[in-house]
Biopython code that builds the backbone (N, CA, C, O; Angstrom):
import numpy as np
from Bio.PDB.StructureBuilder import StructureBuilder

atoms = [
    (1, "MET", "N", (38.744, 14.774, 26.945)),
    (1, "MET", "CA", (37.898, 15.762, 26.329)),
    (1, "MET", "C", (36.782, 15.087, 25.557)),
    (1, "MET", "O", (36.952, 13.986, 25.034)),
    (2, "ALA", "N", (35.651, 15.746, 25.488)),
    (2, "ALA", "CA", (34.513, 15.224, 24.732)),
    (2, "ALA", "C", (34.717, 15.468, 23.247)),
    (2, "ALA", "O", (35.254, 16.494, 22.831)),
    (3, "LYS", "N", (34.276, 14.503, 22.466)),
    (3, "LYS", "CA", (34.393, 14.650, 21.013)),
    (3, "LYS", "C", (33.305, 15.592, 20.509)),
    (3, "LYS", "O", (32.211, 15.667, 21.069)),
    (4, "ASN", "N", (33.629, 16.290, 19.461)),
    (4, "ASN", "CA", (32.675, 17.194, 18.846)),
    (4, "ASN", "C", (31.838, 16.391, 17.853)),
    (4, "ASN", "O", (32.369, 15.899, 16.858)),
    (5, "ASN", "N", (30.532, 16.251, 18.112)),
    (5, "ASN", "CA", (29.650, 15.452, 17.266)),
    (5, "ASN", "C", (28.953, 16.277, 16.194)),
    (5, "ASN", "O", (28.097, 15.754, 15.481)),
    (6, "GLU", "N", (29.294, 17.528, 16.065)),
    (6, "GLU", "CA", (28.661, 18.363, 15.059)),
    (6, "GLU", "C", (29.213, 18.014, 13.680)),
    (6, "GLU", "O", (30.391, 17.685, 13.547)),
    (7, "PRO", "N", (28.363, 18.086, 12.654)),
    (7, "PRO", "CA", (28.836, 17.755, 11.308)),
    (7, "PRO", "C", (29.829, 18.795, 10.809)),
    (7, "PRO", "O", (29.782, 19.967, 11.182)),
    (8, "ASP", "N", (30.716, 18.331, 9.964)),
    (8, "ASP", "CA", (31.711, 19.217, 9.378)),
    (8, "ASP", "C", (31.028, 20.052, 8.299)),
    (8, "ASP", "O", (30.564, 19.512, 7.296)),
    (9, "LEU", "N", (30.967, 21.348, 8.500)),
    (9, "LEU", "CA", (30.264, 22.223, 7.567)),
    (9, "LEU", "C", (31.071, 22.509, 6.308)),
    (9, "LEU", "O", (30.549, 23.090, 5.357)),
    (10, "THR", "N", (32.321, 22.112, 6.292)),
    (10, "THR", "CA", (33.149, 22.382, 5.120)),
    (10, "THR", "C", (32.937, 21.347, 4.017)),
    (10, "THR", "O", (33.321, 21.574, 2.870)),
    (11, "GLU", "N", (32.320, 20.198, 4.363)),
    (11, "GLU", "CA", (32.076, 19.172, 3.353)),
    (11, "GLU", "C", (30.946, 19.617, 2.435)),
    (11, "GLU", "O", (29.937, 20.159, 2.887)),
    (12, "GLU", "N", (31.128, 19.383, 1.158)),
    (12, "GLU", "CA", (30.083, 19.711, 0.200)),
    (12, "GLU", "C", (29.154, 18.518, 0.038)),
    (12, "GLU", "O", (29.594, 17.369, -0.015)),
    (13, "LYS", "N", (27.872, 18.811, -0.038)),
    (13, "LYS", "CA", (26.909, 17.751, -0.288)),
    (13, "LYS", "C", (26.892, 17.470, -1.783)),
    (13, "LYS", "O", (27.056, 18.386, -2.589)),
    (14, "PRO", "N", (26.693, 16.203, -2.162)),
    (14, "PRO", "CA", (26.660, 15.889, -3.593)),
    (14, "PRO", "C", (25.453, 16.559, -4.253)),
    (14, "PRO", "O", (24.373, 16.643, -3.670)),
    (15, "ALA", "N", (25.660, 17.020, -5.454)),
    (15, "ALA", "CA", (24.594, 17.672, -6.199)),
    (15, "ALA", "C", (23.552, 16.639, -6.626)),
    (15, "ALA", "O", (23.880, 15.485, -6.901)),
    (16, "VAL", "N", (22.303, 17.069, -6.676)),
    (16, "VAL", "CA", (21.227, 16.189, -7.104)),
    (16, "VAL", "C", (21.250, 16.123, -8.625)),
    (16, "VAL", "O", (21.229, 17.146, -9.309)),
    (17, "ASP", "N", (21.292, 14.917, -9.129)),
    (17, "ASP", "CA", (21.367, 14.705, -10.568)),
    (17, "ASP", "C", (19.960, 14.696, -11.159)),
    (17, "ASP", "O", (19.022, 14.229, -10.513)),
    (18, "VAL", "N", (19.808, 15.199, -12.361)),
    (18, "VAL", "CA", (18.511, 15.226, -13.041)),
    (18, "VAL", "C", (18.007, 13.804, -13.252)),
    (18, "VAL", "O", (16.803, 13.560, -13.166)),
    (19, "ALA", "N", (18.894, 12.874, -13.521)),
    (19, "ALA", "CA", (18.506, 11.474, -13.714)),
    (19, "ALA", "C", (17.900, 10.904, -12.427)),
    (19, "ALA", "O", (16.951, 10.121, -12.478)),
    (20, "ASP", "N", (18.447, 11.299, -11.284)),
    (20, "ASP", "CA", (17.900, 10.843, -10.002)),
    (20, "ASP", "C", (16.484, 11.369, -9.807)),
    (20, "ASP", "O", (15.607, 10.643, -9.341)),
    (21, "ILE", "N", (16.266, 12.608, -10.156)),
    (21, "ILE", "CA", (14.939, 13.206, -10.022)),
    (21, "ILE", "C", (13.947, 12.497, -10.935)),
    (21, "ILE", "O", (12.820, 12.215, -10.526)),
    (22, "GLU", "N", (14.351, 12.211, -12.153)),
    (22, "GLU", "CA", (13.481, 11.506, -13.093)),
    (22, "GLU", "C", (13.160, 10.096, -12.596)),
    (22, "GLU", "O", (12.027, 9.632, -12.729)),
    (23, "ARG", "N", (14.155, 9.416, -12.024)),
    (23, "ARG", "CA", (13.947, 8.065, -11.493)),
    (23, "ARG", "C", (12.959, 8.103, -10.328)),
    (23, "ARG", "O", (12.072, 7.255, -10.236)),
    (24, "ILE", "N", (13.113, 9.087, -9.438)),
    (24, "ILE", "CA", (12.199, 9.215, -8.298)),
    (24, "ILE", "C", (10.792, 9.540, -8.785)),
    (24, "ILE", "O", (9.813, 9.014, -8.255)),
    (25, "LYS", "N", (10.689, 10.406, -9.793)),
    (25, "LYS", "CA", (9.382, 10.758, -10.350)),
    (25, "LYS", "C", (8.708, 9.531, -10.957)),
    (25, "LYS", "O", (7.506, 9.329, -10.782)),
    (26, "LYS", "N", (9.479, 8.713, -11.669)),
    (26, "LYS", "CA", (8.936, 7.498, -12.275)),
    (26, "LYS", "C", (8.457, 6.525, -11.196)),
    (26, "LYS", "O", (7.396, 5.916, -11.336)),
    (27, "GLN", "N", (9.236, 6.378, -10.122)),
    (27, "GLN", "CA", (8.845, 5.486, -9.036)),
    (27, "GLN", "C", (7.575, 5.983, -8.342)),
    (27, "GLN", "O", (6.717, 5.179, -7.978)),
    (28, "LEU", "N", (7.448, 7.290, -8.159)),
    (28, "LEU", "CA", (6.245, 7.846, -7.545)),
    (28, "LEU", "C", (5.022, 7.630, -8.441)),
    (28, "LEU", "O", (3.933, 7.339, -7.946)),
    (29, "ASP", "N", (5.200, 7.772, -9.753)),
    (29, "ASP", "CA", (4.103, 7.515, -10.684)),
    (29, "ASP", "C", (3.674, 6.051, -10.628)),
    (29, "ASP", "O", (2.480, 5.754, -10.651)),
    (30, "MET", "N", (4.642, 5.132, -10.555)),
    (30, "MET", "CA", (4.326, 3.711, -10.458)),
    (30, "MET", "C", (3.588, 3.412, -9.152)),
    (30, "MET", "O", (2.636, 2.632, -9.145)),
    (31, "LEU", "N", (4.018, 4.025, -8.052)),
    (31, "LEU", "CA", (3.352, 3.842, -6.766)),
    (31, "LEU", "C", (1.921, 4.373, -6.833)),
    (31, "LEU", "O", (1.001, 3.752, -6.300)),
    (32, "ASP", "N", (1.735, 5.511, -7.481)),
    (32, "ASP", "CA", (0.401, 6.088, -7.628)),
    (32, "ASP", "C", (-0.508, 5.154, -8.418)),
    (32, "ASP", "O", (-1.675, 4.984, -8.068)),
    (33, "GLN", "N", (0.019, 4.545, -9.485)),
    (33, "GLN", "CA", (-0.769, 3.594, -10.281)),
    (33, "GLN", "C", (-1.141, 2.365, -9.456)),
    (33, "GLN", "O", (-2.265, 1.871, -9.541)),
    (34, "ARG", "N", (-0.200, 1.876, -8.664)),
    (34, "ARG", "CA", (-0.480, 0.705, -7.819)),
    (34, "ARG", "C", (-1.552, 1.022, -6.795)),
    (34, "ARG", "O", (-2.449, 0.210, -6.564)),
    (35, "LEU", "N", (-1.470, 2.200, -6.175)),
    (35, "LEU", "CA", (-2.478, 2.593, -5.192)),
    (35, "LEU", "C", (-3.853, 2.734, -5.853)),
    (35, "LEU", "O", (-4.867, 2.361, -5.263)),
    (36, "ASP", "N", (-3.888, 3.270, -7.071)),
    (36, "ASP", "CA", (-5.152, 3.356, -7.807)),
    (36, "ASP", "C", (-5.723, 1.971, -8.083)),
    (36, "ASP", "O", (-6.930, 1.760, -7.960)),
    (37, "ASN", "N", (-4.861, 1.024, -8.457)),
    (37, "ASN", "CA", (-5.310, -0.349, -8.715)),
    (37, "ASN", "C", (-5.849, -0.996, -7.442)),
    (37, "ASN", "O", (-6.883, -1.664, -7.469)),
    (38, "ILE", "N", (-5.149, -0.798, -6.334)),
    (38, "ILE", "CA", (-5.613, -1.352, -5.052)),
    (38, "ILE", "C", (-6.961, -0.750, -4.686)),
    (38, "ILE", "O", (-7.856, -1.460, -4.228)),
    (39, "ASP", "N", (-7.112, 0.556, -4.885)),
    (39, "ASP", "CA", (-8.373, 1.228, -4.595)),
    (39, "ASP", "C", (-9.505, 0.646, -5.434)),
    (39, "ASP", "O", (-10.609, 0.438, -4.930)),
    (40, "SER", "N", (-9.236, 0.383, -6.705)),
    (40, "SER", "CA", (-10.256, -0.191, -7.586)),
    (40, "SER", "C", (-10.663, -1.587, -7.124)),
    (40, "SER", "O", (-11.846, -1.926, -7.128)),
    (41, "ILE", "N", (-9.689, -2.386, -6.729)),
    (41, "ILE", "CA", (-9.979, -3.748, -6.271)),
    (41, "ILE", "C", (-10.788, -3.727, -4.981)),
    (41, "ILE", "O", (-11.766, -4.462, -4.845)),
    (42, "VAL", "N", (-10.386, -2.893, -4.045)),
    (42, "VAL", "CA", (-11.103, -2.807, -2.766)),
    (42, "VAL", "C", (-12.532, -2.318, -2.997)),
    (42, "VAL", "O", (-13.468, -2.816, -2.371)),
    (43, "THR", "N", (-12.698, -1.354, -3.885)),
    (43, "THR", "CA", (-14.038, -0.850, -4.192)),
    (43, "THR", "C", (-14.900, -1.946, -4.804)),
    (43, "THR", "O", (-16.064, -2.100, -4.435)),
    (44, "ALA", "N", (-14.333, -2.710, -5.740)),
    (44, "ALA", "CA", (-15.090, -3.791, -6.371)),
    (44, "ALA", "C", (-15.494, -4.852, -5.350)),
    (44, "ALA", "O", (-16.623, -5.342, -5.386)),
    (45, "VAL", "N", (-14.600, -5.210, -4.451)),
    (45, "VAL", "CA", (-14.918, -6.203, -3.425)),
    (45, "VAL", "C", (-15.996, -5.655, -2.486)),
    (45, "VAL", "O", (-16.929, -6.375, -2.131)),
    (46, "ALA", "N", (-15.877, -4.406, -2.088)),
    (46, "ALA", "CA", (-16.870, -3.810, -1.190)),
    (46, "ALA", "C", (-18.244, -3.780, -1.850)),
    (46, "ALA", "O", (-19.248, -4.060, -1.195)),
    (47, "GLU", "N", (-18.302, -3.445, -3.136)),
    (47, "GLU", "CA", (-19.581, -3.434, -3.841)),
    (47, "GLU", "C", (-20.169, -4.831, -3.926)),
    (47, "GLU", "O", (-21.380, -5.006, -3.788)),
    (48, "ARG", "N", (-19.325, -5.823, -4.153)),
    (48, "ARG", "CA", (-19.810, -7.203, -4.223)),
    (48, "ARG", "C", (-20.321, -7.662, -2.869)),
    (48, "ARG", "O", (-21.354, -8.326, -2.789)),
    (49, "VAL", "N", (-19.610, -7.318, -1.807)),
    (49, "VAL", "CA", (-20.029, -7.722, -0.463)),
    (49, "VAL", "C", (-21.369, -7.085, -0.123)),
    (49, "VAL", "O", (-22.203, -7.702, 0.539)),
    (50, "MET", "N", (-21.573, -5.868, -0.569)),
    (50, "MET", "CA", (-22.837, -5.207, -0.260)),
    (50, "MET", "C", (-24.000, -5.852, -1.017)),
    (50, "MET", "O", (-25.147, -5.740, -0.583)),
    (51, "ASN", "N", (-23.729, -6.520, -2.132)),
    (51, "ASN", "CA", (-24.790, -7.137, -2.928)),
    (51, "ASN", "C", (-25.028, -8.597, -2.567)),
    (51, "ASN", "O", (-26.164, -9.066, -2.640)),
    (52, "GLN", "N", (-23.998, -9.318, -2.186)),
    (52, "GLN", "CA", (-24.131, -10.740, -1.889)),
    (52, "GLN", "C", (-23.010, -11.149, -0.948)),
    (52, "GLN", "O", (-21.994, -10.460, -0.855)),
    (53, "PRO", "N", (-23.184, -12.251, -0.260)),
    (53, "PRO", "CA", (-22.116, -12.697, 0.654)),
    (53, "PRO", "C", (-20.866, -13.137, -0.110)),
    (53, "PRO", "O", (-20.948, -13.613, -1.242)),
    (54, "ILE", "N", (-19.737, -12.970, 0.519)),
    (54, "ILE", "CA", (-18.469, -13.396, -0.064)),
    (54, "ILE", "C", (-17.720, -14.196, 1.007)),
    (54, "ILE", "O", (-17.764, -13.855, 2.189)),
    (55, "THR", "N", (-17.039, -15.251, 0.588)),
    (55, "THR", "CA", (-16.325, -16.116, 1.520)),
    (55, "THR", "C", (-14.866, -16.247, 1.098)),
    (55, "THR", "O", (-14.563, -16.501, -0.067)),
    (56, "PHE", "N", (-13.970, -16.068, 2.066)),
    (56, "PHE", "CA", (-12.541, -16.266, 1.852)),
    (56, "PHE", "C", (-12.126, -17.540, 2.576)),
    (56, "PHE", "O", (-12.474, -17.736, 3.740)),
    (57, "ASN", "N", (-11.390, -18.397, 1.899)),
    (57, "ASN", "CA", (-10.815, -19.582, 2.529)),
    (57, "ASN", "C", (-9.307, -19.380, 2.583)),
    (57, "ASN", "O", (-8.647, -19.237, 1.554)),
    (58, "VAL", "N", (-8.773, -19.372, 3.806)),
    (58, "VAL", "CA", (-7.356, -19.104, 4.020)),
    (58, "VAL", "C", (-6.755, -20.287, 4.770)),
    (58, "VAL", "O", (-7.367, -20.820, 5.695)),
    (59, "THR", "N", (-5.556, -20.692, 4.365)),
    (59, "THR", "CA", (-4.847, -21.759, 5.066)),
    (59, "THR", "C", (-3.807, -21.134, 5.990)),
    (59, "THR", "O", (-2.993, -20.317, 5.558)),
    (60, "CYS", "N", (-3.838, -21.521, 7.255)),
    (60, "CYS", "CA", (-2.890, -21.001, 8.241)),
    (60, "CYS", "C", (-1.481, -21.490, 7.893)),
    (60, "CYS", "O", (-1.263, -22.680, 7.667)),
    (61, "ALA", "N", (-0.540, -20.560, 7.855)),
    (61, "ALA", "CA", (0.843, -20.907, 7.510)),
    (61, "ALA", "C", (1.520, -21.705, 8.620)),
    (61, "ALA", "O", (2.450, -22.466, 8.350)),
    (62, "ASN", "N", (1.065, -21.542, 9.874)),
    (62, "ASN", "CA", (1.702, -22.230, 10.996)),
    (62, "ASN", "C", (1.171, -23.644, 11.207)),
    (62, "ASN", "O", (1.943, -24.598, 11.307)),
    (63, "CYS", "N", (-0.157, -23.770, 11.273)),
    (63, "CYS", "CA", (-0.719, -25.085, 11.617)),
    (63, "CYS", "C", (-1.329, -25.807, 10.425)),
    (63, "CYS", "O", (-1.610, -27.001, 10.522)),
    (64, "GLY", "N", (-1.540, -25.132, 9.316)),
    (64, "GLY", "CA", (-2.085, -25.772, 8.125)),
    (64, "GLY", "C", (-3.596, -25.915, 8.120)),
    (64, "GLY", "O", (-4.144, -26.518, 7.197)),
    (65, "ARG", "N", (-4.296, -25.377, 9.131)),
    (65, "ARG", "CA", (-5.755, -25.483, 9.187)),
    (65, "ARG", "C", (-6.381, -24.486, 8.218)),
    (65, "ARG", "O", (-5.838, -23.411, 7.962)),
    (66, "ASN", "N", (-7.531, -24.870, 7.693)),
    (66, "ASN", "CA", (-8.286, -23.989, 6.817)),
    (66, "ASN", "C", (-9.164, -23.076, 7.658)),
    (66, "ASN", "O", (-9.824, -23.519, 8.597)),
    (67, "ILE", "N", (-9.163, -21.798, 7.308)),
    (67, "ILE", "CA", (-9.969, -20.809, 8.008)),
    (67, "ILE", "C", (-10.927, -20.208, 6.987)),
    (67, "ILE", "O", (-10.509, -19.760, 5.919)),
    (68, "GLU", "N", (-12.198, -20.201, 7.319)),
    (68, "GLU", "CA", (-13.204, -19.638, 6.426)),
    (68, "GLU", "C", (-13.699, -18.320, 7.003)),
    (68, "GLU", "O", (-14.127, -18.258, 8.156)),
    (69, "ILE", "N", (-13.638, -17.277, 6.201)),
    (69, "ILE", "CA", (-14.084, -15.948, 6.619)),
    (69, "ILE", "C", (-15.224, -15.545, 5.694)),
    (69, "ILE", "O", (-15.035, -15.436, 4.482)),
    (70, "ALA", "N", (-16.392, -15.325, 6.256)),
    (70, "ALA", "CA", (-17.560, -14.943, 5.466)),
    (70, "ALA", "C", (-17.908, -13.485, 5.784)),
    (70, "ALA", "O", (-17.984, -13.088, 6.947)),
    (71, "LEU", "N", (-18.115, -12.709, 4.735)),
    (71, "LEU", "CA", (-18.513, -11.312, 4.886)),
    (71, "LEU", "C", (-19.903, -11.137, 4.299)),
    (71, "LEU", "O", (-20.176, -11.532, 3.165)),
    (72, "ILE", "N", (-20.770, -10.537, 5.094)),
    (72, "ILE", "CA", (-22.132, -10.298, 4.641)),
    (72, "ILE", "C", (-22.443, -8.828, 4.878)),
    (72, "ILE", "O", (-22.226, -8.304, 5.970)),
    (73, "GLY", "N", (-22.947, -8.178, 3.859)),
    (73, "GLY", "CA", (-23.286, -6.777, 3.990)),
    (73, "GLY", "C", (-24.714, -6.535, 3.555)),
    (73, "GLY", "O", (-25.313, -7.359, 2.863)),
    (74, "ILE", "N", (-25.253, -5.412, 3.960)),
    (74, "ILE", "CA", (-26.589, -5.026, 3.583)),
    (74, "ILE", "C", (-26.484, -3.707, 2.813)),
    (74, "ILE", "O", (-25.979, -2.703, 3.315)),
    (75, "GLU", "N", (-26.973, -3.753, 1.596)),
    (75, "GLU", "CA", (-26.916, -2.560, 0.777)),
    (75, "GLU", "C", (-28.098, -1.660, 1.132)),
    (75, "GLU", "O", (-29.232, -2.128, 1.227)),
    (76, "LYS", "N", (-27.833, -0.387, 1.326)),
    (76, "LYS", "CA", (-28.896, 0.560, 1.632)),
    (76, "LYS", "C", (-29.741, 0.794, 0.382)),
    (76, "LYS", "O", (-29.204, 0.906, -0.720)),
    (77, "PRO", "N", (-31.035, 0.865, 0.547)),
    (77, "PRO", "CA", (-31.869, 1.114, -0.632)),
    (77, "PRO", "C", (-31.613, 2.507, -1.184)),
    (77, "PRO", "O", (-31.390, 3.465, -0.444)),
    (78, "ARG", "N", (-31.653, 2.587, -2.503)),
    (78, "ARG", "CA", (-31.439, 3.878, -3.159)),
    (78, "ARG", "C", (-32.780, 4.564, -3.356)),
    (78, "ARG", "O", (-33.799, 3.906, -3.565)),
    (79, "LYS", "N", (-32.775, 5.861, -3.291)),
    (79, "LYS", "CA", (-34.015, 6.627, -3.457)),
    (79, "LYS", "C", (-34.324, 6.861, -4.896)),
    (79, "LYS", "O", (-35.333, 7.490, -5.216)),
]
sb = StructureBuilder()
sb.init_structure("model")
sb.init_model(0)
sb.init_chain("A")
sb.init_seg("    ")
for serial, (resi, resn, name, xyz) in enumerate(atoms, 1):
    if name == "N":
        sb.init_residue(resn, " ", resi, " ")
    sb.init_atom(name, np.array(xyz, "f"), 0.0, 1.0, " ", f" {name:<3s}", serial, name[0])
structure = sb.get_structure()
């Protein structure tokens, strides 16, 4: 005979604790702050790139070679 894979409906699910909700809320607030910080950093870098060239020097983790990445942007004139 085939086994019945349906969940047992007689089992009670554990109640959600207020402390768990507060912990999740705190973690979401921390994530929101981190995303805001990342947004600020990316915006600052983008503004700098639009004003002047920026160069990143990265070392390859596999071969140890240095890789240079140059970003150059053109800022649109403001009216």
